[in-house]
DRENMILUM-306059 format. One record per residue: residue number from 1; x, y, z of N, C-alpha, C in turn; chain. Coordinates in pm, whole numbers. Example, Ala and Ser with C-alpha at 12.3 -4.5 7.8 and 13.67 -1.06 7.14 Angstrom:
residues 2
@nr=1&nu=1319&nv=-569&nw=780&cau=1230&cav=-450&caw=780&cu=1320&cv=-330&cw=780&kette=A;
@nr=2&nu=1285&nv=-225&nw=708&cau=1367&cav=-106&caw=714&cu=1290&cv=3&cw=787&kette=A;
//
This chain:
residues 119
@nr=1&nu=1759&nv=3790&nw=-8868&cau=1831&cav=3753&caw=-8973&cu=1957&cv=3613&cw=-8958&kette=A;
@nr=2&nu=1969&nv=3535&nw=-9037&cau=2080&cav=3394&caw=-9058&cu=2183&cv=3501&cw=-9136&kette=A;
@nr=3&nu=2305&nv=3477&nw=-9122&cau=2404&cav=3438&caw=-9147&cu=2475&cv=3324&cw=-9155&kette=A;
@nr=4&nu=2527&nv=3313&nw=-9326&cau=2616&cav=3206&caw=-9262&cu=2758&cv=3250&cw=-9365&kette=A;
@nr=5&nu=2838&nv=3181&nw=-9250&cau=2941&cav=3214&caw=-9258&cu=3062&cv=3065&cw=-9322&kette=A;
@nr=6&nu=3118&nv=3068&nw=-9399&cau=3158&cav=2898&caw=-9493&cu=3311&cv=2959&cw=-9396&kette=A;
@nr=7&nu=3336&nv=2851&nw=-9345&cau=3481&cav=2746&caw=-9293&cu=3560&cv=2709&cw=-9389&kette=A;
@nr=8&nu=3711&nv=2738&nw=-9365&cau=3791&cav=2686&caw=-9495&cu=3921&cv=2628&cw=-9408&kette=A;
@nr=9&nu=3977&nv=2500&nw=-9434&cau=4069&cav=2439&caw=-9321&cu=4193&cv=2479&cw=-9381&kette=A;
@nr=10&nu=4271&nv=2507&nw=-9364&cau=4415&cav=2534&caw=-9360&cu=4551&cv=2494&cw=-9363&kette=A;
@nr=11&nu=4640&nv=2462&nw=-9401&cau=4793&cav=2422&caw=-9318&cu=4824&cv=2509&cw=-9205&kette=A;
@nr=12&nu=4830&nv=2603&nw=-9278&cau=4875&cav=2761&caw=-9180&cu=4770&cv=2882&cw=-9216&kette=A;
@nr=13&nu=4772&nv=2870&nw=-9104&cau=4619&cav=3044&caw=-9076&cu=4679&cv=3150&cw=-9080&kette=A;
@nr=14&nu=4794&nv=3167&nw=-8988&cau=4890&cav=3309&caw=-8984&cu=4922&cv=3303&cw=-9113&kette=A;
@nr=15&nu=4974&nv=3237&nw=-9189&cau=5082&cav=3281&caw=-9333&cu=4904&cv=3316&cw=-9418&kette=A;
@nr=16&nu=4783&nv=3201&nw=-9412&cau=4742&cav=3312&caw=-9453&cu=4710&cv=3398&cw=-9471&kette=A;
@nr=17&nu=4632&nv=3443&nw=-9299&cau=4580&cav=3544&caw=-9315&cu=4659&cv=3691&cw=-9373&kette=A;
@nr=18&nu=4802&nv=3683&nw=-9329&cau=4874&cav=3774&caw=-9382&cu=4861&cv=3782&cw=-9544&kette=A;
@nr=19&nu=4843&nv=3636&nw=-9592&cau=4827&cav=3723&caw=-9786&cu=4660&cv=3732&cw=-9824&kette=A;
@nr=20&nu=4560&nv=3705&nw=-9737&cau=4431&cav=3718&caw=-9807&cu=4449&cv=3920&cw=-9765&kette=A;
@nr=21&nu=4535&nv=3913&nw=-9666&cau=4517&cav=4088&caw=-9574&cu=4615&cv=4148&cw=-9675&kette=A;
@nr=22&nu=4682&nv=4119&nw=-9790&cau=4800&cav=4181&caw=-9843&cu=4690&cv=4218&cw=-9984&kette=A;
@nr=23&nu=4612&nv=4125&nw=-10022&cau=4473&cav=4128&caw=-10167&cu=4390&cv=4263&cw=-10101&kette=A;
@nr=24&nu=4388&nv=4296&nw=-9928&cau=4283&cav=4397&caw=-9895&cu=4180&cv=4351&cw=-9817&kette=A;
@nr=25&nu=4184&nv=4207&nw=-9758&cau=4096&cav=4176&caw=-9685&cu=4144&cv=4233&cw=-9520&kette=A;
@nr=26&nu=4033&nv=4243&nw=-9432&cau=3998&cav=4278&caw=-9300&cu=4041&cv=4124&cw=-9216&kette=A;
@nr=27&nu=4087&nv=4102&nw=-9126&cau=4076&cav=4012&caw=-9050&cu=4006&cv=4085&cw=-8858&kette=A;
@nr=28&nu=3897&nv=4037&nw=-8901&cau=3809&cav=4084&caw=-8795&cu=3804&cv=3973&cw=-8661&kette=A;
@nr=29&nu=3836&nv=3936&nw=-8660&cau=3788&cav=3824&caw=-8541&cu=3930&cv=3693&cw=-8542&kette=A;
@nr=30&nu=3965&nv=3684&nw=-8430&cau=4039&cav=3517&caw=-8431&cu=4069&cv=3482&cw=-8292&kette=A;
@nr=31&nu=4143&nv=3410&nw=-8269&cau=4156&cav=3299&caw=-8113&cu=4213&cv=3425&cw=-8065&kette=A;
@nr=32&nu=4283&nv=3516&nw=-8136&cau=4442&cav=3651&caw=-8035&cu=4362&cv=3733&cw=-8003&kette=A;
@nr=33&nu=4251&nv=3754&nw=-8051&cau=4139&cav=3864&caw=-8018&cu=4171&cv=3827&cw=-7907&kette=A;
@nr=34&nu=4147&nv=3738&nw=-7824&cau=4136&cav=3726&caw=-7631&cu=4255&cv=3634&cw=-7583&kette=A;
@nr=35&nu=4377&nv=3599&nw=-7615&cau=4476&cav=3518&caw=-7646&cu=4581&cv=3599&cw=-7728&kette=A;
@nr=36&nu=4651&nv=3717&nw=-7699&cau=4721&cav=3798&caw=-7809&cu=4868&cv=3706&cw=-7800&kette=A;
@nr=37&nu=4912&nv=3626&nw=-7698&cau=5016&cav=3571&caw=-7765&cu=4978&cv=3404&cw=-7815&kette=A;
@nr=38&nu=4923&nv=3372&nw=-7825&cau=4870&cav=3192&caw=-7900&cu=4839&cv=3193&cw=-8061&kette=A;
@nr=39&nu=4886&nv=3053&nw=-8046&cau=4895&cav=3024&caw=-8196&cu=4747&cv=3043&cw=-8218&kette=A;
@nr=40&nu=4769&nv=3130&nw=-8385&cau=4666&cav=3176&caw=-8448&cu=4613&cv=2964&cw=-8502&kette=A;
@nr=41&nu=4450&nv=2981&nw=-8444&cau=4433&cav=2866&caw=-8472&cu=4308&cv=2922&cw=-8580&kette=A;
@nr=42&nu=4245&nv=2980&nw=-8563&cau=4116&cav=3037&caw=-8698&cu=4135&cv=3186&cw=-8650&kette=A;
@nr=43&nu=4087&nv=3236&nw=-8813&cau=4037&cav=3353&caw=-8834&cu=3975&cv=3356&cw=-8906&kette=A;
@nr=44&nu=3877&nv=3515&nw=-8905&cau=3786&cav=3575&caw=-8941&cu=3817&cv=3676&cw=-9081&kette=A;
@nr=45&nu=3786&nv=3665&nw=-9218&cau=3854&cav=3774&caw=-9278&cu=3741&cv=3840&cw=-9334&kette=A;
@nr=46&nu=3714&nv=3948&nw=-9367&cau=3586&cav=4005&caw=-9388&cu=3656&cv=4147&cw=-9534&kette=A;
@nr=47&nu=3548&nv=4094&nw=-9690&cau=3553&cav=4193&caw=-9771&cu=3464&cv=4268&cw=-9779&kette=A;
@nr=48&nu=3450&nv=4404&nw=-9747&cau=3303&cav=4505&caw=-9779&cu=3198&cv=4425&cw=-9742&kette=A;
@nr=49&nu=3211&nv=4340&nw=-9587&cau=3084&cav=4282&caw=-9488&cu=3046&cv=4121&cw=-9520&kette=A;
@nr=50&nu=3118&nv=4083&nw=-9626&cau=3123&cav=3927&caw=-9666&cu=3238&cv=3925&cw=-9593&kette=A;
@nr=51&nu=3177&nv=3797&nw=-9542&cau=3325&cav=3738&caw=-9445&cu=3297&cv=3526&cw=-9497&kette=A;
@nr=52&nu=3484&nv=3530&nw=-9436&cau=3471&cav=3329&caw=-9442&cu=3563&cv=3323&cw=-9311&kette=A;
@nr=53&nu=3623&nv=3194&nw=-9243&cau=3660&cav=3167&caw=-9162&cu=3773&cv=3096&cw=-9152&kette=A;
@nr=54&nu=3859&nv=3098&nw=-9137&cau=3968&cav=3029&caw=-9156&cu=3988&cv=2957&cw=-8991&kette=A;
@nr=55&nu=4051&nv=2801&nw=-9023&cau=4077&cav=2718&caw=-8984&cu=4164&cv=2611&cw=-8945&kette=A;
@nr=56&nu=4253&nv=2538&nw=-8867&cau=4342&cav=2517&caw=-8865&cu=4342&cv=2360&cw=-8904&kette=A;
@nr=57&nu=4396&nv=2323&nw=-8961&cau=4368&cav=2222&caw=-9054&cu=4490&cv=2087&cw=-9101&kette=A;
@nr=58&nu=4518&nv=1977&nw=-9078&cau=4653&cav=1940&caw=-9035&cu=4687&cv=1884&cw=-9195&kette=A;
@nr=59&nu=4807&nv=1899&nw=-9253&cau=4837&cav=1869&caw=-9394&cu=4777&cv=1773&cw=-9453&kette=A;
@nr=60&nu=4838&nv=1638&nw=-9398&cau=4785&cav=1460&caw=-9416&cu=4668&cv=1467&cw=-9414&kette=A;
@nr=61&nu=4578&nv=1517&nw=-9378&cau=4445&cav=1529&caw=-9400&cu=4364&cv=1609&cw=-9513&kette=A;
@nr=62&nu=4469&nv=1745&nw=-9526&cau=4436&cav=1845&caw=-9700&cu=4454&cv=1764&cw=-9828&kette=A;
@nr=63&nu=4361&nv=1830&nw=-9905&cau=4352&cav=1752&caw=-10034&cu=4411&cv=1844&cw=-10099&kette=A;
@nr=64&nu=4463&nv=1755&nw=-10214&cau=4528&cav=1841&caw=-10307&cu=4399&cv=1913&cw=-10414&kette=A;
@nr=65&nu=4268&nv=1858&nw=-10422&cau=4209&cav=1892&caw=-10519&cu=4073&cv=1960&cw=-10429&kette=A;
@nr=66&nu=4056&nv=2082&nw=-10418&cau=3932&cav=2167&caw=-10353&cu=3824&cv=2157&cw=-10400&kette=A;
@nr=67&nu=3713&nv=2125&nw=-10277&cau=3563&cav=2090&caw=-10359&cu=3476&cv=2209&cw=-10257&kette=A;
@nr=68&nu=3620&nv=2350&nw=-10273&cau=3493&cav=2419&caw=-10189&cu=3537&cv=2600&cw=-10281&kette=A;
@nr=69&nu=3502&nv=2670&nw=-10232&cau=3579&cav=2819&caw=-10305&cu=3478&cv=2896&cw=-10246&kette=A;
@nr=70&nu=3529&nv=3050&nw=-10278&cau=3455&cav=3142&caw=-10215&cu=3395&cv=3242&cw=-10339&kette=A;
@nr=71&nu=3280&nv=3333&nw=-10356&cau=3238&cav=3403&caw=-10406&cu=3152&cv=3530&cw=-10391&kette=A;
@nr=72&nu=3224&nv=3623&nw=-10436&cau=3187&cav=3752&caw=-10392&cu=3174&cv=3823&cw=-10513&kette=A;
@nr=73&nu=3026&nv=3873&nw=-10438&cau=2982&cav=3982&caw=-10574&cu=2960&cv=4133&cw=-10498&kette=A;
@nr=74&nu=3088&nv=4208&nw=-10582&cau=3102&cav=4361&caw=-10558&cu=3085&cv=4446&cw=-10684&kette=A;
@nr=75&nu=3084&nv=4595&nw=-10602&cau=3041&cav=4688&caw=-10615&cu=3154&cv=4737&cw=-10750&kette=A;
@nr=76&nu=3285&nv=4688&nw=-10731&cau=3401&cav=4761&caw=-10797&cu=3522&cv=4635&cw=-10780&kette=A;
@nr=77&nu=3573&nv=4606&nw=-10896&cau=3719&cav=4533&caw=-10879&cu=3859&cv=4596&cw=-10793&kette=A;
@nr=78&nu=3801&nv=4717&nw=-10874&cau=3911&cav=4875&caw=-10798&cu=4043&cv=4785&cw=-10872&kette=A;
@nr=79&nu=4142&nv=4804&nw=-10770&cau=4279&cav=4759&caw=-10784&cu=4334&cv=4585&cw=-10799&kette=A;
@nr=80&nu=4230&nv=4532&nw=-10755&cau=4250&cav=4395&caw=-10718&cu=4315&cv=4348&cw=-10818&kette=A;
@nr=81&nu=4275&nv=4357&nw=-10940&cau=4345&cav=4235&caw=-11048&cu=4450&cv=4252&cw=-11027&kette=A;
@nr=82&nu=4512&nv=4409&nw=-11032&cau=4700&cav=4434&caw=-11079&cu=4717&cv=4367&cw=-10889&kette=A;
@nr=83&nu=4658&nv=4374&nw=-10790&cau=4676&cav=4340&caw=-10662&cu=4729&cv=4186&cw=-10689&kette=A;
@nr=84&nu=4634&nv=4126&nw=-10754&cau=4658&cav=3934&caw=-10776&cu=4766&cv=3894&cw=-10856&kette=A;
@nr=85&nu=4784&nv=3985&nw=-10944&cau=4901&cav=3941&caw=-11063&cu=5029&cv=3915&cw=-11000&kette=A;
@nr=86&nu=5056&nv=3936&nw=-10844&cau=5168&cav=4003&caw=-10818&cu=5178&cv=3843&cw=-10680&kette=A;
@nr=87&nu=4989&nv=3817&nw=-10681&cau=5021&cav=3712&caw=-10606&cu=4937&cv=3603&cw=-10573&kette=A;
@nr=88&nu=4893&nv=3565&nw=-10683&cau=4836&cav=3444&caw=-10718&cu=4817&cv=3391&cw=-10819&kette=A;
@nr=89&nu=4759&nv=3289&nw=-10847&cau=4774&cav=3241&caw=-10974&cu=4549&cv=3253&cw=-11056&kette=A;
@nr=90&nu=4574&nv=3344&nw=-11142&cau=4484&cav=3429&caw=-11215&cu=4402&cv=3287&cw=-11291&kette=A;
@nr=91&nu=4305&nv=3218&nw=-11256&cau=4280&cav=3176&caw=-11348&cu=4242&cv=3167&cw=-11463&kette=A;
@nr=92&nu=4074&nv=3330&nw=-11400&cau=4014&cav=3351&caw=-11553&cu=3971&cv=3480&cw=-11520&kette=A;
@nr=93&nu=3997&nv=3589&nw=-11641&cau=3975&cav=3735&caw=-11611&cu=3890&cv=3729&cw=-11711&kette=A;
@nr=94&nu=3736&nv=3785&nw=-11737&cau=3662&cav=3816&caw=-11801&cu=3579&cv=3991&cw=-11795&kette=A;
@nr=95&nu=3615&nv=4046&nw=-11918&cau=3548&cav=4144&caw=-11926&cu=3449&cv=4137&cw=-12047&kette=A;
@nr=96&nu=3294&nv=4186&nw=-11994&cau=3232&cav=4219&caw=-12113&cu=3167&cv=4335&cw=-12113&kette=A;
@nr=97&nu=3240&nv=4346&nw=-12212&cau=3202&cav=4530&caw=-12285&cu=3028&cv=4560&cw=-12260&kette=A;
@nr=98&nu=2994&nv=4514&nw=-12339&cau=2810&cav=4522&caw=-12384&cu=2781&cv=4531&cw=-12238&kette=A;
@nr=99&nu=2838&nv=4485&nw=-12117&cau=2725&cav=4485&caw=-12049&cu=2798&cv=4514&cw=-11869&kette=A;
@nr=100&nu=2912&nv=4567&nw=-11916&cau=3028&cav=4607&caw=-11796&cu=3031&cv=4484&cw=-11685&kette=A;
@nr=101&nu=3043&nv=4376&nw=-11750&cau=3032&cav=4272&caw=-11595&cu=3229&cv=4279&cw=-11590&kette=A;
@nr=102&nu=3251&nv=4217&nw=-11509&cau=3386&cav=4221&caw=-11480&cu=3389&cv=4081&cw=-11386&kette=A;
@nr=103&nu=3453&nv=4024&nw=-11429&cau=3485&cav=3902&caw=-11347&cu=3620&cv=3864&cw=-11342&kette=A;
@nr=104&nu=3682&nv=3803&nw=-11221&cau=3833&cav=3711&caw=-11194&cu=3796&cv=3621&cw=-11090&kette=A;
@nr=105&nu=3878&nv=3488&nw=-11148&cau=3874&cav=3349&caw=-11048&cu=3989&cv=3344&cw=-11086&kette=A;
@nr=106&nu=4051&nv=3333&nw=-10946&cau=4156&cav=3350&caw=-10901&cu=4229&cv=3189&cw=-10793&kette=A;
@nr=107&nu=4297&nv=3144&nw=-10785&cau=4335&cav=3034&caw=-10641&cu=4420&cv=3120&cw=-10565&kette=A;
@nr=108&nu=4413&nv=3092&nw=-10451&cau=4442&cav=3139&caw=-10321&cu=4549&cv=3047&cw=-10273&kette=A;
@nr=109&nu=4671&nv=3079&nw=-10156&cau=4769&cav=2998&caw=-10139&cu=4753&cv=2809&cw=-10138&kette=A;
@nr=110&nu=4613&nv=2843&nw=-10076&cau=4622&cav=2716&caw=-10049&cu=4535&cv=2627&cw=-10174&kette=A;
@nr=111&nu=4553&nv=2667&nw=-10275&cau=4420&cav=2598&caw=-10363&cu=4289&cv=2580&cw=-10365&kette=A;
@nr=112&nu=4191&nv=2701&nw=-10281&cau=4128&cav=2729&caw=-10305&cu=4086&cv=2819&cw=-10386&kette=A;
@nr=113&nu=3945&nv=2795&nw=-10516&cau=3907&cav=2876&caw=-10580&cu=3835&cv=2997&cw=-10533&kette=A;
@nr=114&nu=3861&nv=3166&nw=-10583&cau=3777&cav=3241&caw=-10574&cu=3799&cv=3337&cw=-10687&kette=A;
@nr=115&nu=3592&nv=3389&nw=-10681&cau=3596&cav=3379&caw=-10776&cu=3505&cv=3587&cw=-10702&kette=A;
@nr=116&nu=3571&nv=3675&nw=-10771&cau=3507&cav=3834&caw=-10770&cu=3414&cv=3896&cw=-10911&kette=A;
@nr=117&nu=3313&nv=3892&nw=-10861&cau=3288&cav=3952&caw=-10946&cu=3190&cv=4080&cw=-10984&kette=A;
@nr=118&nu=3175&nv=4185&nw=-11060&cau=3122&cav=4305&caw=-11074&cu=3053&cv=4339&cw=-11202&kette=A;
@nr=119&nu=2956&nv=4446&nw=-11205&cau=2900&cav=4527&caw=-11316&cu=2731&cv=4492&cw=-11318&kette=A;
//
């Protein structure tokens, strides 16, 4: 079985990991696993088994317009929306009463669009 894990380039890996952990993601791998004193240059984050990775990308090469995002299909949003209200810019919040489908689209601190959907 092949697994595809997207990589996102960010200017500050450490700050981005802390931000995602505050939403409930877990850091499951990084260069610090082998060298705890090293500068954080990459990290893998997971949500319910879905993973993506971050790598250090210089600010001068980082575009304001992002051409990548992440999409998560999950069983429940639980209290994610409440956590996002103080930590992210929510772009869209959709609740379809007849299908029980819920979706939240938000922008992370690096400008990437992240979507969580359930139902």
